[in-house]
C-alpha positions as CSV (number, residue, x, y, z in Angstrom):
1,M,-66.9,3.2,-62.8
2,A,-70.3,1.5,-63.2
3,S,-71.9,0.3,-60.1
4,N,-72.9,-3.3,-59.6
5,L,-75.7,-2.4,-57.2
6,A,-79.2,-3.7,-58.2
7,Y,-81.9,-1.1,-58.9
8,A,-85.6,-1.7,-58.5
9,Y,-87.9,-0.4,-61.3
10,P,-91.5,-0.4,-60.3
11,I,-94.2,-0.4,-63.0
12,E,-96.5,2.6,-62.8
13,A,-99.8,3.2,-64.6
14,T,-100.0,6.4,-66.6
15,G,-102.5,7.9,-69.1
16,A,-100.6,6.4,-71.9
17,G,-100.4,3.0,-70.4
18,L,-97.7,1.3,-68.3
19,S,-94.3,2.8,-67.8
20,I,-91.1,1.8,-65.9
21,V,-90.1,4.4,-63.3
22,P,-86.5,4.1,-62.0
23,S,-86.2,4.1,-58.3
24,V,-83.5,4.3,-55.7
25,P,-80.9,1.5,-55.5
26,V,-81.9,-1.6,-53.5
27,V,-79.2,-1.6,-50.9
28,P,-77.8,-5.1,-50.4
29,A,-77.8,-6.5,-46.9
30,F,-74.9,-5.6,-44.6
31,S,-73.5,-8.3,-42.5
32,N,-70.4,-9.0,-40.4
33,D,-69.4,-11.6,-43.0
34,L,-68.4,-8.7,-45.3
35,F,-65.6,-7.9,-42.9
36,T,-64.2,-11.4,-43.1
37,R,-64.5,-11.5,-46.9
38,F,-62.7,-8.1,-47.1
39,I,-59.7,-9.4,-45.2
40,D,-59.6,-12.6,-47.3
41,Y,-59.8,-10.4,-50.4
42,T,-57.1,-8.0,-49.4
43,D,-53.9,-9.4,-51.0
44,R,-51.4,-7.7,-48.8
45,K,-48.4,-8.5,-46.7
46,A,-49.1,-10.1,-43.4
47,T,-48.2,-6.9,-41.4
48,T,-50.6,-4.9,-43.5
49,I,-53.4,-7.4,-43.2
50,K,-52.9,-7.3,-39.4
51,G,-53.4,-3.6,-39.5
52,Y,-56.5,-3.9,-41.5
53,V,-57.9,-6.5,-39.2
54,T,-57.3,-4.3,-36.2
55,C,-58.9,-1.3,-37.8
56,I,-61.9,-3.1,-39.2
57,R,-62.6,-4.9,-36.0
58,Q,-62.7,-1.6,-34.2
59,F,-65.3,-0.3,-36.6
60,A,-67.3,-3.6,-36.4
61,K,-67.3,-3.3,-32.6
62,W,-68.5,0.3,-32.8
63,L,-71.4,-0.6,-35.1
64,Q,-72.4,-3.4,-32.7
65,A,-72.2,-1.1,-29.7
66,E,-74.3,1.5,-31.4
67,G,-76.9,-1.1,-32.6
68,I,-76.3,-0.2,-36.3
69,Q,-77.1,-3.0,-38.7
70,Q,-77.4,-1.0,-42.0
71,P,-74.7,1.7,-41.8
72,T,-75.1,5.0,-43.7
73,R,-72.9,7.8,-44.7
74,D,-73.9,9.7,-41.5
75,D,-72.9,6.7,-39.5
76,V,-69.4,6.7,-40.9
77,K,-69.2,10.5,-40.1
78,A,-70.4,9.6,-36.5
79,Y,-67.7,7.0,-36.3
80,R,-65.1,9.5,-37.4
81,D,-66.3,11.9,-34.7
82,Y,-66.2,9.1,-32.1
83,L,-62.5,8.5,-33.0
84,N,-61.8,12.2,-32.5
85,T,-63.1,11.9,-28.9
86,R,-60.7,9.1,-28.1
87,D,-57.2,9.6,-26.8
88,L,-55.5,8.6,-30.1
89,K,-52.8,10.3,-32.1
90,A,-54.0,12.0,-35.3
91,G,-52.1,9.4,-37.4
92,T,-53.8,6.5,-35.6
93,R,-57.3,8.1,-36.1
94,A,-56.5,8.6,-39.8
95,Q,-55.4,5.0,-40.1
96,Y,-58.7,3.7,-38.5
97,L,-60.8,5.8,-40.9
98,R,-58.6,5.0,-43.9
99,A,-59.3,1.3,-43.4
100,V,-63.1,1.9,-43.2
101,K,-62.9,3.9,-46.5
102,H,-60.9,1.2,-48.2
103,F,-63.4,-1.4,-46.9
104,F,-66.5,0.4,-48.4
105,K,-64.6,1.1,-51.6
106,W,-64.2,-2.6,-51.9
107,T,-67.8,-3.4,-51.1
108,A,-69.0,-1.0,-53.8
109,S,-66.6,-2.4,-56.4
110,E,-68.0,-5.9,-55.7
111,G,-71.6,-4.7,-55.7
112,L,-72.0,-5.8,-52.1
113,Y,-72.7,-2.4,-50.4
114,P,-72.5,1.2,-51.6
115,N,-69.4,3.3,-50.9
116,I,-70.9,5.3,-48.1
117,A,-67.4,6.5,-46.9
118,E,-66.3,8.2,-50.2
119,N,-64.8,11.7,-49.7
120,I,-65.2,11.6,-45.9
121,H,-62.2,13.3,-44.5
122,G,-60.7,12.5,-41.1
123,A,-58.0,14.0,-38.9
124,K,-55.3,15.8,-40.9
125,V,-51.9,14.5,-40.2
126,R,-49.2,17.2,-40.5
127,R,-46.4,16.1,-42.7
128,D,-44.1,19.0,-42.0
129,I,-43.3,17.8,-38.5
130,H,-41.0,14.8,-37.9
131,K,-42.4,12.4,-35.3
132,R,-38.8,11.9,-34.1
133,D,-35.9,14.3,-33.8
134,A,-32.7,14.0,-35.7
135,L,-29.4,13.8,-33.9
136,P,-27.6,17.1,-33.5
137,D,-25.1,17.6,-36.4
138,E,-22.1,17.3,-34.2
139,A,-23.4,14.1,-32.6
140,V,-23.4,12.0,-35.8
141,S,-19.6,11.5,-35.9
142,K,-19.3,11.3,-32.1
143,V,-21.8,8.4,-32.0
144,A,-19.8,6.6,-34.7
145,E,-16.5,7.1,-32.7
146,S,-18.2,5.9,-29.5
147,I,-18.9,2.4,-31.0
148,D,-16.4,-0.2,-29.8
149,T,-15.5,-2.1,-33.0
150,T,-13.1,-4.6,-31.4
151,D,-15.7,-7.4,-31.6
152,E,-18.3,-8.7,-34.0
153,N,-21.2,-6.9,-32.3
154,G,-19.4,-3.5,-32.5
155,K,-18.5,-4.0,-36.2
156,R,-22.1,-4.9,-36.9
157,A,-23.4,-1.9,-35.1
158,L,-21.1,0.5,-37.0
159,A,-22.1,-1.0,-40.3
160,M,-25.8,-0.6,-39.5
161,Y,-25.3,2.9,-38.1
162,L,-23.5,4.2,-41.2
163,L,-26.0,2.6,-43.6
164,C,-28.8,4.4,-41.7
165,V,-27.0,7.8,-41.6
166,V,-25.4,7.8,-45.0
167,N,-27.9,5.8,-47.1
168,G,-31.0,6.5,-45.1
169,T,-31.6,2.7,-44.7
170,R,-34.7,1.7,-42.6
171,C,-34.5,-0.9,-39.9
172,V,-36.8,-3.2,-41.8
173,E,-34.6,-2.9,-44.8
174,L,-31.5,-3.8,-42.7
175,S,-33.4,-6.8,-41.4
176,R,-34.3,-8.1,-44.9
177,L,-30.8,-7.8,-46.4
178,N,-29.0,-11.0,-47.4
179,C,-25.3,-11.3,-48.1
180,E,-26.1,-11.6,-51.9
181,D,-27.6,-8.2,-51.8
182,I,-24.1,-6.7,-51.6
183,K,-22.6,-6.6,-55.1
184,T,-19.6,-4.8,-56.7
185,L,-20.1,-3.7,-60.3
186,G,-17.7,-1.6,-62.2
187,G,-15.6,-0.9,-59.1
188,I,-18.6,0.4,-57.2
189,T,-20.2,-1.4,-54.3
190,Y,-24.0,-1.5,-54.3
191,I,-26.6,-2.7,-51.9
192,Y,-29.9,-4.0,-53.1
193,L,-32.7,-3.1,-50.7
194,H,-36.1,-4.8,-50.2
195,G,-37.6,-1.4,-49.7
196,K,-40.9,-0.1,-48.2
197,G,-43.8,-1.5,-50.2
198,H,-41.6,-3.7,-52.4
199,D,-41.9,-7.4,-52.8
200,E,-38.2,-8.0,-53.6
201,A,-34.7,-6.5,-53.3
202,D,-35.0,-4.3,-56.3
203,Q,-33.8,-0.9,-55.0
204,K,-30.2,-0.4,-55.8
205,E,-28.1,2.0,-53.8
206,A,-24.4,2.9,-54.1
207,L,-22.2,2.6,-51.1
208,I,-19.3,5.1,-50.6
209,E,-16.1,3.5,-49.5
210,P,-16.3,4.2,-45.7
211,V,-19.7,2.5,-45.6
212,A,-18.7,-0.4,-47.8
213,E,-15.5,-0.9,-45.8
214,A,-17.5,-1.0,-42.5
215,V,-19.8,-3.7,-44.0
216,R,-16.9,-5.7,-45.4
217,D,-15.1,-5.5,-42.0
218,Y,-18.1,-6.8,-40.2
219,L,-18.5,-9.7,-42.7
220,D,-14.8,-10.6,-42.4
221,H,-15.0,-10.9,-38.7
222,R,-18.4,-12.4,-38.0
223,A,-18.6,-16.0,-36.7
224,E,-21.3,-17.2,-39.1
225,P,-20.3,-18.3,-42.6
226,V,-21.0,-15.7,-45.3
227,K,-23.4,-17.4,-47.7
228,A,-25.4,-15.8,-50.5
229,K,-28.8,-16.6,-49.0
230,S,-27.8,-16.0,-45.3
231,P,-28.8,-12.8,-43.6
232,L,-26.4,-9.9,-43.9
233,F,-26.8,-9.1,-40.3
234,T,-26.9,-12.1,-38.0
235,S,-27.7,-12.5,-34.3
236,T,-25.0,-13.5,-31.8
237,S,-27.4,-14.3,-29.0
238,N,-27.6,-17.9,-27.8
239,R,-31.4,-18.1,-28.5
240,N,-31.1,-16.9,-32.2
241,K,-27.4,-17.4,-33.0
242,G,-26.8,-17.0,-36.7
243,G,-30.4,-16.1,-37.4
244,R,-31.9,-13.1,-39.0
245,I,-32.2,-10.1,-36.7
246,S,-35.7,-8.6,-36.6
247,E,-36.6,-5.0,-37.4
248,K,-37.5,-4.4,-33.7
249,A,-34.2,-5.9,-32.5
250,I,-32.2,-3.7,-34.9
251,S,-34.1,-0.7,-33.7
252,T,-33.3,-1.6,-30.1
253,M,-29.6,-2.1,-31.0
254,L,-29.3,1.3,-32.6
255,K,-31.2,2.9,-29.8
256,R,-28.6,1.5,-27.4
257,V,-25.8,2.9,-29.6
258,L,-27.3,6.3,-29.2
259,Q,-27.7,5.9,-25.5
260,G,-24.2,4.6,-25.1
261,A,-22.9,7.8,-26.7
262,G,-24.9,9.9,-24.3
263,Y,-27.9,10.7,-26.5
264,D,-30.8,9.3,-24.6
265,S,-34.2,10.8,-25.5
266,D,-37.6,9.5,-26.2
267,R,-37.5,11.5,-29.4
268,L,-34.3,9.9,-30.6
269,T,-34.7,6.5,-32.2
270,A,-33.2,4.4,-34.9
271,H,-35.4,6.2,-37.4
272,S,-33.9,9.5,-36.3
273,L,-30.8,8.4,-38.3
274,R,-32.8,8.4,-41.5
275,H,-33.9,12.0,-40.8
276,N,-30.2,12.8,-40.4
277,S,-29.5,11.3,-43.8
278,G,-32.1,13.6,-45.4
279,T,-31.3,16.7,-43.5
280,G,-27.6,16.1,-43.8
281,A,-27.8,15.9,-47.6
282,H,-29.7,19.1,-47.7
283,K,-27.3,20.9,-45.3
284,A,-24.3,19.6,-47.2
285,G,-25.5,21.4,-50.3
286,I,-27.2,18.7,-52.3
287,D,-29.9,20.2,-54.5
288,L,-33.5,19.3,-54.0
289,Y,-33.6,16.9,-56.9
290,G,-30.7,15.0,-55.5
291,V,-32.1,14.8,-52.0
292,Q,-35.3,13.1,-53.0
293,S,-33.4,10.6,-55.1
294,L,-31.1,9.8,-52.2
295,M,-34.0,9.3,-49.8
296,R,-36.0,7.2,-52.3
297,H,-39.1,9.3,-51.8
298,V,-41.8,9.1,-54.5
299,D,-43.9,12.0,-53.2
300,P,-42.0,15.3,-52.7
301,A,-44.4,16.3,-49.9
302,T,-43.1,13.4,-47.8
303,S,-40.1,15.4,-46.8
304,E,-41.1,18.8,-47.9
305,I,-38.2,19.6,-50.1
306,Y,-37.4,16.5,-52.1
307,I,-38.3,16.3,-55.7
308,H,-36.3,14.4,-58.3
309,D,-32.9,13.6,-59.7
310,D,-31.3,11.4,-62.4
311,D,-30.7,8.0,-60.9
312,N,-27.1,7.5,-61.9
313,A,-24.1,6.2,-59.9
314,A,-22.0,9.3,-60.2
315,A,-24.7,11.6,-58.9
316,E,-25.6,9.2,-56.1
317,L,-22.0,8.6,-55.0
318,T,-21.5,12.4,-54.9
319,G,-24.6,12.7,-52.7
320,R,-23.6,9.9,-50.3
321,A,-20.1,11.3,-50.0
322,A,-21.5,14.7,-49.2
323,I,-23.6,13.4,-46.3
324,Y,-20.6,11.6,-44.9
325,D,-18.2,14.5,-45.4
326,Y,-20.7,16.9,-43.8
327,Y,-21.0,14.9,-40.6
328,F,-17.4,13.5,-40.4
329,S,-15.3,16.4,-41.7
330,G,-17.6,19.4,-41.9
331,K,-17.3,19.9,-45.6
332,T,-20.3,21.3,-47.6
333,I,-21.1,21.9,-51.2
334,Q,-22.1,25.3,-52.2
335,P,-25.8,25.1,-53.4
336,V,-26.5,26.3,-56.9
337,M,-29.0,29.1,-57.0
338,P,-30.4,28.6,-53.4
339,E,-33.2,31.2,-54.2
340,L,-34.4,28.8,-56.9
341,Q,-34.4,25.9,-54.5
342,A,-36.4,27.8,-52.0
343,A,-39.0,28.7,-54.6
344,I,-39.3,25.1,-55.8
345,T,-40.4,24.0,-52.3
346,T,-43.5,26.2,-52.6
347,L,-44.7,24.4,-55.8
348,T,-47.2,21.6,-56.0
349,Q,-46.0,18.1,-57.1
350,D,-47.5,18.7,-60.6
351,E,-45.8,22.1,-60.8
352,Q,-42.5,20.6,-59.7
353,A,-42.8,17.9,-62.4
354,A,-43.4,20.6,-65.0
355,V,-40.3,22.5,-63.9
356,L,-38.3,19.3,-64.1
357,A,-39.6,18.5,-67.6
358,Y,-38.7,22.0,-68.7
359,I,-35.2,21.7,-67.3
360,E,-34.8,18.3,-69.0
361,A,-36.0,19.8,-72.3
362,M,-33.5,22.7,-72.0
363,K,-30.7,20.2,-71.4
364,G,-31.8,18.3,-74.5
365,G,-31.8,21.5,-76.5
366,K,-28.4,22.5,-75.2
367,N,-26.9,19.1,-76.0
368,G,-28.5,19.1,-79.4
């Protein structure tokens, strides 16, 4: 990409007359106003902007404390080293540096300041270790059985719990759901999720009957009228009665469900249930292509073993049912060629894509 930075070309006398000699770029002035302009420019969701503001303010404060008015590449490296001395998690340090890199990428694209942070690497965050534990296998059904479903709150808790365990639904996705996002098409009940990084409810997931029944049972018994635009999960508290339940509140509710069943640990949270969904699918015998599709992961490295599968209702229902059966009845599917699955996990994303393309080509040849 061509730079918009201005260059100075001094005129120099030579034996043949005057010639123009290119010089180094004239670095535009750096000012704190750039930080404000960057935030205004960043067309992101409010939560993301808040994250950028926090990270960029941290960098601005560091520059001020160090008396740096015209930061250089070495200054960005020094800031990275400074972050490494602070009592911060590797993921937090990486987030701070990522915001700075995004900031200077923007200044360069606008011709405001060179990209002095390009290719500067920060703390490596290991992706092969879950930040939270999953429930023990035998605990998944026990927790469900421990939920008292004689009232609205209990029916709501069971519906949310099963959506998390069987469909891998995130708390933020549960919070965003509206009643109209539950639809029945061709005899199959679907849920339309407003997923991570999406601006609308455009991620369709099939619900197996035990999960769909739990959702219907909750809706049939809740005090608030069921209207298309009303939240699927509504609050019963006096302060927010009938209102949408926040992501944080749902996380707290599910944490209490775990605690009520005797599973109280700092490493067990609502998000642990999503881990159970992924690991349960794999342990139940779903192949690697199917697991990634069920978990809606784009990058296979996100969960180590997930790659790709055809997105069709039959395959998805089989997968969801396998997760449920594994935890609630102990049934598993015998994996096809487990040695091949193990080998696939060692491939890069491009290599996995090539394998998938080859398999699809072979299917086409066989069908032809």
